C-alpha positions as CSV (number, residue, x, y, z in Angstrom):
1,M,11.6,-23.2,18.7
2,D,14.4,-21.4,16.7
3,K,13.8,-23.6,13.9
4,L,12.8,-21.4,10.7
5,P,10.8,-22.9,7.7
6,R,12.4,-21.9,4.2
7,V,10.5,-19.4,2.3
8,C,9.6,-18.7,-1.3
9,V,8.0,-15.3,-1.4
10,V,5.5,-14.5,-4.2
11,S,5.1,-10.9,-5.0
12,P,4.2,-10.1,-8.4
13,L,5.1,-6.4,-7.4
14,Y,8.6,-6.2,-6.3
15,H,10.1,-3.0,-6.3
16,P,10.1,-0.1,-3.5
17,H,8.9,2.3,-6.6
18,L,5.8,0.1,-7.4
19,G,4.2,1.8,-4.3
20,G,3.3,0.6,-0.9
21,V,2.5,-2.5,-2.1
22,G,6.5,-2.9,-3.6
23,R,8.0,-1.3,-0.5
24,Q,6.5,-3.5,2.0
25,A,7.2,-6.5,0.0
26,V,10.9,-5.7,-0.5
27,A,11.4,-4.1,2.9
28,L,10.2,-7.2,5.1
29,T,11.6,-9.4,2.8
30,E,15.3,-7.8,3.3
31,K,14.3,-7.7,7.2
32,L,13.4,-11.5,7.2
33,H,16.4,-12.4,5.3
34,A,18.6,-10.4,7.7
35,A,16.7,-12.2,10.7
36,G,18.3,-15.5,9.4
37,V,15.1,-16.9,7.1
38,R,16.4,-18.8,4.4
39,L,14.5,-17.2,1.3
40,F,14.0,-16.1,-2.6
41,V,11.7,-14.1,-4.5
42,I,9.2,-14.5,-7.3
43,C,7.5,-11.5,-8.6
44,R,6.6,-10.2,-12.5
45,N,9.4,-8.7,-14.5
46,I,8.4,-5.6,-15.6
47,P,11.0,-3.8,-17.9
48,G,11.4,0.4,-18.0
49,L,11.4,0.0,-14.2
50,P,13.6,2.7,-12.2
51,D,17.1,0.4,-11.8
52,W,17.5,-0.9,-8.3
53,E,19.4,-3.5,-7.1
54,P,18.2,-6.3,-4.2
55,A,19.8,-6.4,-1.1
56,Q,23.2,-9.0,-1.3
57,D,22.3,-12.7,-1.0
58,I,18.4,-12.4,-2.2
59,E,17.5,-13.7,-5.5
60,V,14.8,-12.4,-7.2
61,R,13.5,-14.9,-10.2
62,R,11.4,-12.5,-12.5
63,L,8.9,-14.2,-14.6
64,P,7.2,-13.1,-17.6
65,A,3.8,-11.9,-18.6
66,F,1.7,-10.9,-21.5
67,G,1.8,-7.1,-21.4
68,S,4.4,-7.2,-18.6
69,R,5.3,-3.4,-18.9
70,K,2.4,-2.5,-17.1
71,H,2.3,-3.1,-13.5
72,D,-1.2,-1.5,-12.3
73,L,-3.8,-4.5,-12.7
74,E,-6.6,-3.4,-10.4
75,E,-8.7,-2.6,-13.3
76,K,-10.9,-5.6,-14.4
77,T,-9.8,-5.8,-17.8
78,L,-9.3,-7.9,-20.1
79,G,-5.6,-6.8,-20.6
80,N,-5.1,-7.1,-16.9
81,M,-6.9,-10.4,-16.5
82,L,-4.5,-12.0,-19.5
83,I,-1.4,-10.4,-17.8
84,S,-2.5,-11.6,-14.5
85,L,-3.0,-15.2,-16.0
86,S,-0.2,-15.8,-17.8
87,F,2.0,-14.8,-14.6
88,C,-0.4,-17.6,-12.7
89,L,1.0,-20.2,-15.1
90,N,4.6,-19.3,-15.1
91,L,4.4,-19.3,-11.2
92,L,2.8,-22.7,-11.6
93,L,6.1,-23.7,-13.3
94,A,8.2,-22.0,-10.9
95,L,7.0,-23.6,-7.9
96,F,7.1,-26.8,-9.4
97,R,10.2,-26.5,-10.7
98,Y,12.0,-25.1,-7.1
99,R,9.7,-27.5,-5.1
100,N,12.8,-28.3,-3.5
101,E,13.8,-25.1,-2.3
102,Y,11.0,-24.2,-0.1
103,D,8.9,-25.3,3.0
104,L,6.5,-22.5,2.9
105,V,4.8,-19.8,0.4
106,H,4.2,-16.0,1.1
107,F,2.1,-14.6,-0.9
108,H,2.2,-11.1,-0.9
109,G,-1.7,-10.4,-2.3
110,A,-4.4,-13.0,-2.0
111,S,-5.7,-12.8,-5.3
112,L,-5.4,-14.6,-8.7
113,P,-1.6,-16.1,-8.2
114,L,-2.5,-17.8,-4.8
115,I,-6.1,-18.8,-5.8
116,F,-4.2,-20.7,-8.8
117,S,-1.3,-22.1,-6.7
118,V,-3.2,-23.2,-3.4
119,M,-4.3,-26.4,-4.2
120,P,-0.6,-27.5,-6.5
121,L,0.8,-26.5,-3.5
122,K,-1.0,-28.9,-1.1
123,L,-0.4,-31.4,-3.3
124,M,3.5,-30.7,-2.8
125,R,2.7,-30.6,0.5
126,K,3.8,-27.0,1.2
127,K,2.5,-24.7,4.2
128,I,0.8,-21.3,2.4
129,V,0.9,-17.7,4.4
130,A,-0.9,-15.0,2.2
131,K,-1.2,-11.3,3.2
132,V,-4.2,-9.4,2.4
133,A,-3.7,-5.7,1.1
134,G,-6.8,-4.6,0.3
135,A,-10.3,-4.9,1.4
136,K,-13.6,-4.8,-0.4
137,M,-12.6,-4.7,-4.0
138,K,-13.3,-8.4,-5.4
139,I,-10.0,-9.1,-6.0
140,E,-8.6,-10.4,-3.0
141,A,-9.5,-12.9,0.0
142,G,-12.2,-11.1,2.3
143,S,-14.4,-10.1,-0.6
144,F,-14.8,-12.5,-2.8
145,R,-18.4,-13.7,-1.7
146,G,-21.3,-13.9,-4.3
147,A,-18.7,-12.2,-6.6
148,Y,-18.3,-13.1,-10.0
149,L,-21.7,-15.4,-10.4
150,F,-21.1,-18.8,-8.6
151,L,-16.8,-18.6,-9.2
152,G,-16.7,-16.1,-6.4
153,D,-18.0,-19.0,-3.7
154,I,-15.3,-21.7,-5.6
155,F,-12.6,-19.2,-4.9
156,I,-13.5,-19.3,-1.3
157,R,-13.6,-22.7,-1.1
158,I,-10.0,-23.1,-2.5
159,L,-9.1,-20.1,0.0
160,R,-9.9,-22.7,2.8
161,R,-6.8,-24.4,2.5
162,V,-4.6,-21.4,3.0
163,D,-2.8,-21.9,6.8
164,A,-2.6,-18.4,7.2
165,F,-4.2,-15.2,6.0
166,V,-2.3,-11.8,7.4
167,A,-5.2,-9.0,8.0
168,I,-3.3,-5.4,7.9
169,S,-6.6,-4.1,9.1
170,S,-9.5,-4.6,11.5
171,E,-11.8,-4.1,8.3
172,I,-9.7,-7.3,6.6
173,R,-10.0,-9.5,9.4
174,D,-14.2,-9.2,10.0
175,D,-14.5,-9.6,6.0
176,L,-12.6,-12.7,6.3
177,L,-14.7,-13.9,9.1
178,K,-17.7,-12.8,7.2
179,D,-16.6,-15.0,4.3
180,G,-16.3,-18.4,6.6
181,F,-12.3,-18.8,7.2
182,D,-11.5,-19.7,10.3
183,P,-10.0,-17.4,13.0
184,A,-7.1,-19.5,14.0
185,V,-6.0,-18.7,10.6
186,I,-6.9,-15.1,10.6
187,H,-3.4,-13.3,12.3
188,E,-4.1,-9.3,12.3
189,I,-0.3,-7.6,11.4
190,P,-0.6,-3.8,9.9
191,N,1.5,-2.3,7.8
192,F,5.1,-1.1,8.7
193,I,7.5,2.1,8.1
194,L,10.9,2.2,8.1
195,P,12.2,5.0,10.8
196,G,15.6,5.6,8.9
197,Q,13.7,5.7,5.4
198,F,10.8,8.5,6.8
199,H,11.8,10.7,9.4
200,P,10.2,15.0,10.3
201,L,12.5,17.2,8.7
202,H,13.4,19.9,11.5
203,D,15.7,22.5,9.4
204,P,13.5,25.5,7.9
205,D,16.2,26.3,5.8
206,A,16.8,22.8,4.5
207,R,12.7,22.7,3.6
208,E,13.2,25.9,1.7
209,R,15.9,24.9,-0.4
210,L,14.0,21.1,-1.2
211,K,10.7,23.5,-2.0
212,K,13.4,25.9,-4.4
213,G,15.0,22.3,-5.3
214,L,11.6,20.8,-6.5
215,G,10.1,23.9,-8.2
216,I,7.6,24.9,-5.3
217,D,7.1,28.3,-4.4
218,S,8.8,29.4,-1.3
219,A,5.5,31.6,-0.5
220,D,2.7,28.5,-1.3
221,R,1.6,25.9,1.6
222,A,1.9,22.4,0.3
223,L,-1.0,19.8,-0.1
224,T,0.4,16.3,-1.2
225,F,-1.4,13.3,-1.9
226,S,0.7,9.9,-2.5
227,G,-0.8,7.1,-4.4
228,R,-2.2,4.9,-7.2
229,L,-4.3,7.4,-10.0
230,V,-6.9,4.5,-9.7
231,K,-11.1,5.8,-9.3
232,R,-10.8,3.7,-5.7
233,K,-8.2,6.8,-4.6
234,R,-10.9,9.3,-5.2
235,V,-7.9,12.4,-6.3
236,D,-11.2,13.6,-8.3
237,V,-12.8,14.7,-5.2
238,L,-9.5,15.9,-3.6
239,L,-9.1,18.1,-6.5
240,G,-12.7,19.3,-5.9
241,A,-12.2,20.1,-2.9
242,M,-8.7,22.2,-3.7
243,A,-11.0,23.9,-6.0
244,E,-12.6,25.4,-3.4
245,V,-10.2,25.9,-0.9
246,L,-8.6,28.4,-4.0
247,R,-12.0,30.3,-3.9
248,R,-10.9,31.7,-0.5
249,R,-7.1,31.2,-0.6
250,S,-4.3,31.4,-3.3
251,D,-1.5,30.9,-1.1
252,V,-2.3,27.1,-1.4
253,V,-0.6,24.6,-4.3
254,L,-1.5,20.8,-4.2
255,I,1.3,17.8,-5.1
256,V,-0.4,14.7,-7.1
257,L,2.5,11.6,-6.6
258,G,1.6,8.6,-8.8
259,Q,0.7,7.0,-12.0
260,G,-2.4,5.6,-13.5
261,E,-5.3,5.2,-15.9
262,M,-6.7,8.2,-14.2
263,K,-4.3,10.7,-14.7
264,A,-4.9,11.9,-18.0
265,G,-8.6,12.9,-16.9
266,L,-7.5,14.1,-13.6
267,E,-5.1,16.6,-15.2
268,N,-8.1,17.3,-17.8
269,M,-10.3,17.9,-14.9
270,A,-7.8,20.5,-13.0
271,R,-8.2,22.8,-16.4
272,S,-11.9,22.3,-16.3
273,L,-11.7,23.2,-13.0
274,G,-9.7,26.2,-13.6
275,I,-6.7,25.2,-10.9
276,Q,-4.1,24.0,-13.6
277,D,-1.8,26.4,-12.0
278,R,-2.2,25.4,-8.6
279,V,-1.6,21.8,-9.1
280,V,1.1,19.9,-9.9
281,F,1.5,16.2,-11.0
282,R,4.5,14.1,-10.7
283,N,4.4,10.7,-11.6
284,F,6.1,7.7,-8.9
285,V,9.0,9.3,-7.6
286,P,11.8,7.6,-5.9
287,N,12.7,10.9,-4.0
288,I,9.0,10.9,-2.2
289,L,10.9,12.1,1.4
290,D,11.8,15.5,-0.4
291,Y,8.1,16.3,-1.7
292,L,6.8,14.7,2.2
293,H,9.5,17.5,3.9
294,I,7.8,19.9,1.7
295,T,4.2,19.0,2.9
296,D,2.5,21.4,5.5
297,I,-0.9,18.6,4.7
298,F,-0.7,14.9,3.4
299,V,-4.1,14.8,2.3
300,F,-5.8,10.9,1.3
301,P,-9.3,10.6,-0.2
302,S,-9.5,7.2,-0.9
303,G,-12.5,5.3,-0.7
304,K,-11.4,1.8,-0.3
305,E,-8.2,0.7,1.4
306,G,-6.2,-1.8,3.6
307,L,-4.0,-0.2,5.5
308,P,-2.5,2.7,3.3
309,N,1.6,3.0,2.8
310,A,1.4,6.5,1.9
311,L,-0.5,7.4,5.3
312,L,2.0,5.9,7.8
313,E,4.8,7.6,6.1
314,A,3.4,10.6,6.2
315,M,2.9,10.0,10.0
316,A,6.3,9.1,10.1
317,C,7.2,12.3,9.0
318,S,5.5,14.3,11.5
319,L,2.7,15.5,9.1
320,P,-0.8,16.9,10.1
321,V,-3.4,14.2,7.9
322,I,-6.7,14.6,6.5
323,A,-8.1,11.2,5.3
324,S,-11.5,9.3,4.7
325,R,-13.2,7.8,7.3
326,I,-12.7,4.3,5.9
327,G,-11.6,0.7,6.7
328,G,-7.5,0.6,7.7
329,V,-7.2,4.2,7.8
330,T,-9.7,4.5,11.2
331,D,-7.2,2.1,12.7
332,I,-4.5,4.5,12.8
333,V,-6.1,7.5,12.4
334,K,-8.1,9.1,15.7
335,D,-10.2,11.8,14.5
336,R,-8.8,15.2,15.7
337,E,-6.1,13.4,18.1
338,N,-3.5,12.3,15.3
339,G,-5.5,13.6,12.0
340,L,-8.4,14.6,10.4
341,L,-11.4,12.5,9.0
342,V,-13.9,12.9,7.0
343,A,-16.6,11.6,5.3
344,P,-15.5,9.5,1.6
345,G,-16.4,11.3,-1.5
346,D,-17.6,14.5,0.6
347,Q,-15.8,17.4,-1.3
348,Q,-17.5,19.6,0.8
349,E,-16.6,18.2,3.7
350,L,-12.8,17.6,3.1
351,G,-12.4,21.6,1.6
352,K,-13.5,22.4,5.4
353,A,-10.8,20.3,7.1
354,I,-8.4,21.5,4.5
355,L,-9.4,24.8,5.6
356,E,-9.3,24.6,9.0
357,L,-5.9,23.3,9.1
358,L,-4.4,25.8,7.1
359,D,-5.6,28.4,9.4
360,D,-5.0,26.8,12.6
361,E,-1.5,26.6,13.0
362,L,-2.0,24.4,16.5
363,L,-4.1,22.6,15.2
364,R,-1.7,21.4,12.6
365,R,1.5,21.2,14.9
366,N,-0.7,19.3,17.9
367,L,-1.8,16.7,15.2
368,A,1.6,16.3,13.6
369,A,3.3,15.6,16.6
370,N,0.7,12.8,17.6
371,A,0.9,11.1,14.1
372,A,4.9,10.9,14.8
373,E,4.3,9.2,18.0
374,T,1.6,7.0,16.5
375,I,4.0,5.7,14.3
376,R,6.6,5.3,16.5
377,S,4.7,3.5,19.3
378,G,4.0,0.7,16.8
379,Y,3.9,0.7,13.6
380,G,8.0,0.2,12.9
381,I,9.3,-2.7,11.4
382,E,11.4,-3.7,14.3
383,S,8.3,-4.6,16.0
384,I,6.6,-5.9,12.9
385,A,8.9,-8.2,11.7
386,P,8.9,-10.7,14.8
387,R,5.5,-11.2,14.2
388,Y,5.9,-12.8,10.7
389,L,8.9,-15.3,12.1
390,D,6.5,-16.6,14.9
391,L,3.8,-17.1,12.2
392,Y,5.9,-18.7,9.8
393,R,7.1,-21.1,12.9
394,K,3.4,-21.7,13.6
395,A,2.1,-22.0,9.8
396,A,5.6,-24.6,9.3
397,Y,5.7,-26.9,12.4
398,E,2.5,-26.6,14.6
399,V,-0.1,-29.1,13.8
């Protein structure tokens, strides 16, 4: 069947500089549009973001929300709830206003905007596809059972009207099953990378020029973390491990890329550990590839994840990675084959793993080569996008 439904993409964060969720939504939407899907995007209007223009012919309709300058709504605070609820109300109005322009709504995220929209969309006889981006955080489908007194179970009953869930990891798939969702509506489709955007740098001279331009001493070994600076990312554990590493070696610098409510506290922690001169904090950067190209080891100590884009991007750049043994991470990283896995929250084990890789060049090279091959063999957008086309057809036209 060649027929494709008209699609409304709902992605509150729709911008390539808003972390992995935003980059995934933008890249997939552009790829599906190029494949012939008629679509438009509804997102949250967030002033102050870096200039960026969507791909030609993709209409992006930005909705206002209370406190709209803030984009990280992961923490369960009153302010974040007000932002989310105001977006939900404006989204409901927009979905009704544009009801004649779409057959199917694809939600990037399975949280409050989806929950508020399910019943109105069903009344309008629209199909719903929802991508679950995170695990065990009690903000998305698959983690609501028993949460928020009786509300979590109500959310589950509402979400059973969704036509298809995309689980980006085996952990999310299992959590959806535990919450009682029909296995037939759960489709395991991982996140992806754009090979043209994330690739290795093989020119040592170019690497040295990049290091100099980014203010990193050419003699230093660079450890890099990229992600939102929120509690679950456990950058505090990484700082503690870095302090232990620096007791053994003085030629190491840690680069922390990201923003979030934990940033000031993490900067204070670095000062209290006496390692502030060896830790470089940068915000979300548009030139993340430059930083990956000067990285010796990519470190990802997170405690909860779906399938982290930052990890995929680092592996695509042929970097040796160290990551926590959690959720979707273990779908892609096989210990001592294409990366090192450590227990989440274990500062001592993380420090030992960093020192082992710093000391063992052969191991670094082998892990890096295998990491790049892992991405090439199954995580490129060219192999993932057709699975979404099939899912759209199945959700829209199969009874």
